C-alpha positions in Angstrom: -24.7 -6.8 42.2 -23.5 -8.2 38.9 -25.7 -10.8 37.2 -24.1 -13.2 34.7 -26.2 -13.6 31.6 -26.2 -17.1 30.2 -26.0 -15.6 26.7 -22.7 -13.8 27.3 -20.7 -16.4 25.4 -23.1 -16.3 22.5 -22.9 -12.5 22.3 -19.1 -12.6 22.2 -19.1 -15.4 19.6 -21.8 -13.4 17.7 -19.3 -10.6 17.4 -17.1 -12.9 15.5 -19.8 -13.3 12.8 -19.8 -9.5 12.4 -16.2 -9.9 11.0 -16.5 -13.4 9.4 -19.5 -12.7 7.2 -18.1 -9.6 5.4 -14.7 -11.4 5.0 -16.4 -14.5 3.6 -18.4 -12.3 1.2 -15.2 -10.5 0.1 -13.4 -13.8 -0.5 -16.3 -15.2 -2.4 -16.5 -12.1 -4.5 -12.8 -12.3 -5.3 -13.0 -16.0 -6.1 -16.0 -15.4 -8.4 -14.3 -12.6 -10.2 -11.2 -14.7 -10.9 -13.3 -17.6 -12.0 -15.3 -15.3 -14.3 -12.2 -13.7 -15.8 -10.7 -17.2 -16.5 -13.9 -18.3 -18.2 -13.9 -15.1 -20.3 -10.2 -15.7 -21.3 -11.1 -19.2 -22.4 -14.1 -18.0 -24.4 -11.9 -15.3 -26.1 -9.3 -17.9 -27.0 -12.0 -20.1 -28.6 -13.4 -17.1 -30.5 -10.0 -16.1 -31.6 -9.2 -19.6 -33.0 -12.5 -19.6 -34.8 -11.8 -16.2 -36.3 -8.3 -17.3 -37.4 -9.8 -20.4 -39.1 -12.4 -18.3 -40.9 -9.7 -15.9 -42.1 -7.7 -18.8 -43.5 -10.8 -20.0 -45.5 -11.1 -16.7 -47.4 
């Protein structure tokens, strides 16, 4: 005799989270890395322009 468990739909939808959570973490990590690199590029450009201005003053 087979008993239907009322949590069966939740178990199968719970399996979706096993795949969604690492995927979301991966996407967040990629987004953060790209944002960080863009910020570093901006800082380097500012520092470069300051260095060029200081060189001109000599």
